[in-house]
VEXKOLNU-102209 format. One record per residue (C-alpha): residue number from 0; residue in three letters; x, y negated, z. Coordinates in Angstrom, 3 decimals, m for minus. Example, Ala and Ser with C-alpha at 12.3 -4.5 7.8 and 13.67 -1.06 7.14 Angstrom:
2
[atom 0,'Ala',[12.300,4.500,7.800]],
[atom 1,'Ser',[13.670,1.060,7.140]],
//
This chain:
141
[atom 0,'Met',[m7.273,6.227,21.692]],
[atom 1,'Ile',[m10.325,4.676,19.976]],
[atom 2,'Thr',[m8.798,1.186,20.122]],
[atom 3,'Leu',[m5.588,2.462,18.565]],
[atom 4,'Leu',[m7.555,4.270,15.863]],
[atom 5,'Val',[m9.445,1.045,15.078]],
[atom 6,'Ile',[m6.133,m0.842,14.824]],
[atom 7,'His',[m4.750,1.884,12.573]],
[atom 8,'Leu',[m7.879,1.822,10.403]],
[atom 9,'Ala',[m7.727,m1.984,10.180]],
[atom 10,'Cys',[m4.113,m1.880,8.966]],
[atom 11,'Ser',[m4.915,0.846,6.469]],
[atom 12,'Cys',[m8.000,m0.953,5.135]],
[atom 13,'Ala',[m6.117,m4.248,4.888]],
[atom 14,'Leu',[m3.446,m2.499,2.828]],
[atom 15,'Gly',[m6.130,m0.721,0.819]],
[atom 16,'Gly',[m7.807,m4.012,m0.046]],
[atom 17,'Leu',[m4.480,m5.576,m0.866]],
[atom 18,'Ile',[m3.401,m2.689,m3.080]],
[atom 19,'Trp',[m6.718,m2.793,m4.971]],
[atom 20,'Thr',[m6.173,m6.529,m5.548]],
[atom 21,'Met',[m2.659,m5.857,m6.813]],
[atom 22,'Gln',[m3.892,m3.050,m9.069]],
[atom 23,'Val',[m6.871,m4.825,m10.609]],
[atom 24,'Val',[m5.807,m8.477,m10.550]],
[atom 25,'His',[m2.232,m9.340,m9.715]],
[atom 26,'Tyr',[m0.081,m6.750,m11.498]],
[atom 27,'Pro',[m1.988,m6.953,m14.807]],
[atom 28,'Leu',[m1.698,m10.758,m14.673]],
[atom 29,'Leu',[2.105,m10.497,m14.575]],
[atom 30,'Lys',[1.921,m10.183,m18.371]],
[atom 31,'Gln',[0.426,m13.680,m18.523]],
[atom 32,'Val',[3.471,m15.296,m16.917]],
[atom 33,'Gly',[5.763,m16.632,m19.621]],
[atom 34,'Pro',[9.188,m15.006,m20.010]],
[atom 35,'Glu',[10.881,m18.326,m19.175]],
[atom 36,'Glu',[9.089,m18.634,m15.829]],
[atom 37,'Phe',[8.950,m14.933,m15.008]],
[atom 38,'Val',[12.122,m14.482,m12.947]],
[atom 39,'Ala',[11.281,m17.412,m10.661]],
[atom 40,'Tyr',[7.633,m16.338,m10.420]],
[atom 41,'His',[8.532,m12.751,m9.595]],
[atom 42,'Ala',[11.106,m13.811,m6.989]],
[atom 43,'Arg',[8.524,m16.032,m5.293]],
[atom 44,'His',[5.933,m13.239,m5.423]],
[atom 45,'Met',[8.353,m10.793,m3.783]],
[atom 46,'Ala',[9.331,m13.273,m1.080]],
[atom 47,'Leu',[5.717,m14.055,m0.198]],
[atom 48,'Ile',[4.207,m10.572,m0.484]],
[atom 49,'Thr',[6.878,m9.085,1.773]],
[atom 50,'Trp',[5.678,m11.233,4.684]],
[atom 51,'Leu',[2.164,m9.855,4.223]],
[atom 52,'Val',[2.821,m6.227,3.300]],
[atom 53,'Gly',[5.843,m5.549,5.505]],
[atom 54,'Pro',[4.217,m6.097,8.909]],
[atom 55,'Leu',[1.038,m4.285,7.837]],
[atom 56,'Met',[2.955,m1.252,6.587]],
[atom 57,'Leu',[5.067,m1.143,9.744]],
[atom 58,'Ala',[1.982,m1.513,11.972]],
[atom 59,'Glu',[0.230,1.209,9.998]],
[atom 60,'Leu',[3.218,3.533,10.293]],
[atom 61,'Gly',[3.737,2.753,13.973]],
[atom 62,'Ser',[0.089,3.251,14.888]],
[atom 63,'Ala',[0.039,6.528,12.918]],
[atom 64,'Gly',[3.047,7.742,14.871]],
[atom 65,'Trp',[1.501,6.660,18.137]],
[atom 66,'Leu',[m1.762,8.472,17.345]],
[atom 67,'Leu',[0.222,11.565,16.465]],
[atom 68,'Phe',[2.188,11.267,19.718]],
[atom 69,'Leu',[m1.079,10.970,21.668]],
[atom 70,'Gly',[m2.268,14.247,20.157]],
[atom 71,'Glu',[m4.516,13.282,17.240]],
[atom 72,'Arg',[m4.515,16.343,14.998]],
[atom 73,'Ser',[m7.899,16.306,13.259]],
[atom 74,'Trp',[m8.068,17.391,9.638]],
[atom 75,'Phe',[m9.012,13.892,8.430]],
[atom 76,'Phe',[m6.091,12.370,10.305]],
[atom 77,'Val',[m3.631,14.893,8.863]],
[atom 78,'Val',[m4.932,14.204,5.338]],
[atom 79,'Ser',[m4.573,10.470,5.990]],
[atom 80,'Leu',[m0.971,11.036,7.132]],
[atom 81,'Ala',[m0.223,13.006,3.964]],
[atom 82,'Ala',[m1.688,10.151,1.899]],
[atom 83,'Leu',[0.435,7.672,3.869]],
[atom 84,'Ala',[3.579,9.691,3.204]],
[atom 85,'Leu',[2.735,9.882,m0.500]],
[atom 86,'Ala',[2.070,6.123,m0.657]],
[atom 87,'Trp',[5.468,5.421,0.927]],
[atom 88,'Ile',[7.177,7.892,m1.418]],
[atom 89,'Cys',[5.550,6.221,m4.439]],
[atom 90,'Thr',[6.665,2.847,m3.125]],
[atom 91,'Ala',[10.261,4.042,m2.794]],
[atom 92,'Ile',[10.439,6.015,m6.037]],
[atom 93,'Phe',[8.432,3.776,m8.367]],
[atom 94,'Gln',[7.434,0.347,m7.071]],
[atom 95,'Ile',[10.740,m0.785,m5.566]],
[atom 96,'Pro',[12.871,0.177,m8.607]],
[atom 97,'Leu',[10.329,m1.344,m11.010]],
[atom 98,'His',[10.267,m4.601,m9.050]],
[atom 99,'Gln',[14.073,m4.603,m9.037]],
[atom 100,'Lys',[14.018,m4.257,m12.811]],
[atom 101,'Leu',[11.454,m7.048,m13.147]],
[atom 102,'Ala',[13.656,m9.290,m10.996]],
[atom 103,'Ser',[15.998,m9.387,m14.004]],
[atom 104,'Gly',[13.341,m10.592,m16.403]],
[atom 105,'Tyr',[10.029,m10.202,m18.158]],
[atom 106,'Asp',[9.389,m6.761,m19.626]],
[atom 107,'Val',[5.911,m5.673,m20.734]],
[atom 108,'Glu',[6.797,m1.981,m20.605]],
[atom 109,'Thr',[7.967,m2.279,m16.998]],
[atom 110,'Ile',[4.844,m4.219,m16.021]],
[atom 111,'Asp',[2.657,m1.537,m17.624]],
[atom 112,'Arg',[4.565,1.158,m15.740]],
[atom 113,'Leu',[4.163,m0.832,m12.516]],
[atom 114,'Val',[0.380,m0.862,m13.017]],
[atom 115,'Arg',[0.257,2.850,m13.920]],
[atom 116,'Thr',[2.355,4.025,m10.989]],
[atom 117,'Asn',[0.607,1.678,m8.568]],
[atom 118,'Ser',[m2.649,3.489,m9.333]],
[atom 119,'Trp',[m1.311,6.379,m7.242]],
[atom 120,'Arg',[m0.739,4.113,m4.254]],
[atom 121,'Thr',[m4.217,2.681,m4.767]],
[atom 122,'Leu',[m5.629,6.206,m4.672]],
[atom 123,'Phe',[m3.644,7.165,m1.570]],
[atom 124,'Trp',[m4.649,4.072,0.424]],
[atom 125,'Thr',[m8.269,4.577,m0.636]],
[atom 126,'Ile',[m8.130,8.171,0.601]],
[atom 127,'Arg',[m6.612,6.936,3.861]],
[atom 128,'Gly',[m9.355,4.397,4.419]],
[atom 129,'Leu',[m12.089,6.944,3.755]],
[atom 130,'Cys',[m10.508,9.602,5.982]],
[atom 131,'Leu',[m9.919,7.191,8.833]],
[atom 132,'Cys',[m13.451,5.761,8.589]],
[atom 133,'Trp',[m14.862,9.268,8.739]],
[atom 134,'Leu',[m12.597,10.112,11.678]],
[atom 135,'Leu',[m13.764,7.043,13.583]],
[atom 136,'Ile',[m17.409,7.911,12.888]],
[atom 137,'Gln',[m16.778,11.428,14.198]],
[atom 138,'Lys',[m15.263,10.034,17.395]],
[atom 139,'Phe',[m18.607,8.375,18.192]],
[atom 140,'His',[m20.683,11.540,17.636]],
//
């Protein structure tokens, strides 16, 4: 189970690092893309980021389910699962619709909302990383 937990932690931390990069660097820089180039830029971003985020999110979800199936029920794991569920809910409710709106064109208000709502996902993946690190440390004591 330790190997699976390490894989799960690695996926979660990779997504955590990625989401922090999106929050601090990439999403705010969307405002710097000119309106004329924005639709093409955004389409390319979505096509490329999907190949990175999609497999990581699926591996994270799958390894979480597998750990649950194997009987992991510690408090830190349950909190990390709640944070995972909330991150996915935020993705479905906020990020996907906002990206769909941005696919139609440049809109500063939508970009600002994307940054604001993404802060929740950033928080949830940070919580996950911390909980899973602590869980792994506990497994060795």
